[in-house]
C-alpha positions as CSV (number, residue, x, y, z in Angstrom):
1,M,-30.1,-62.8,-35.5
2,D,-33.8,-61.8,-37.2
3,E,-35.4,-64.6,-35.6
4,L,-34.0,-63.9,-32.0
5,L,-35.4,-60.2,-32.3
6,Q,-38.8,-62.2,-33.9
7,R,-38.7,-64.2,-30.5
8,L,-38.1,-61.2,-28.6
9,Q,-41.2,-59.3,-30.0
10,D,-43.0,-62.0,-29.7
11,R,-42.2,-62.6,-26.3
12,I,-42.9,-58.7,-25.5
13,A,-46.5,-58.5,-27.2
14,N,-47.4,-61.5,-25.4
15,L,-46.2,-60.0,-22.1
16,A,-47.6,-56.9,-22.8
17,A,-51.4,-58.5,-23.3
18,D,-50.9,-60.2,-19.8
19,A,-48.6,-57.6,-17.8
20,P,-48.4,-54.5,-19.5
21,V,-46.5,-52.7,-16.4
22,A,-43.9,-55.6,-16.7
23,A,-44.0,-55.1,-20.6
24,L,-43.2,-51.7,-20.4
25,R,-40.3,-52.1,-17.9
26,V,-38.8,-54.3,-20.3
27,V,-39.4,-51.6,-23.1
28,A,-37.7,-49.2,-21.4
29,A,-34.5,-51.3,-20.5
30,L,-34.4,-52.3,-24.0
31,E,-34.1,-48.5,-24.9
32,R,-31.4,-47.8,-22.6
33,L,-29.7,-51.2,-23.7
34,T,-30.3,-50.1,-27.3
35,G,-28.9,-46.5,-26.8
36,H,-25.7,-47.8,-24.8
37,A,-25.2,-50.2,-28.2
38,G,-25.6,-47.6,-30.7
39,L,-23.3,-45.5,-28.8
40,E,-20.7,-48.4,-28.4
41,T,-21.1,-49.3,-32.1
42,V,-20.9,-45.7,-33.9
43,F,-17.8,-45.1,-31.9
44,N,-16.1,-48.2,-33.3
45,L,-17.2,-47.3,-36.4
46,E,-14.5,-47.4,-39.0
47,A,-13.8,-43.9,-40.6
48,D,-13.6,-45.1,-44.1
49,V,-17.3,-46.8,-44.3
50,S,-19.6,-44.8,-46.5
51,W,-22.8,-43.5,-45.4
52,Q,-24.0,-45.3,-48.5
53,T,-22.7,-48.4,-47.2
54,M,-24.2,-47.8,-43.7
55,G,-27.6,-47.1,-45.1
56,E,-27.8,-50.0,-47.2
57,A,-27.1,-52.4,-44.0
58,L,-29.5,-50.7,-42.0
59,G,-32.2,-50.9,-45.2
60,V,-32.0,-47.2,-45.5
61,S,-31.0,-44.1,-47.2
62,A,-27.6,-42.4,-46.5
63,D,-29.3,-39.9,-45.1
64,A,-31.2,-41.7,-42.6
65,A,-27.9,-43.2,-42.0
66,R,-26.4,-40.2,-41.4
67,S,-29.0,-39.2,-39.0
68,R,-29.2,-42.1,-37.0
69,V,-25.2,-41.9,-36.5
70,R,-25.7,-38.7,-35.5
71,K,-28.1,-39.2,-33.3
72,Y,-26.1,-41.8,-30.9
73,Q,-22.9,-39.3,-31.4
74,Y,-25.6,-37.0,-29.8
75,W,-26.1,-39.0,-26.5
76,A,-21.9,-39.2,-26.4
């Protein structure tokens, strides 16, 4: 997954250099996609998963994980 994300980032950077408006459209589409995916993911979270575990998976603190989850719950 990390490799796929890195390739996507590289492609967007190249597109931004050649066609910034097209790159902006891609970024906007990705924002919509990640918003919907985040909402679906939060909906499917197991109730017994701790904030600490979520934070470790995201590479952030438990408080930051809670904040991120609440952001997606707010979108619902």
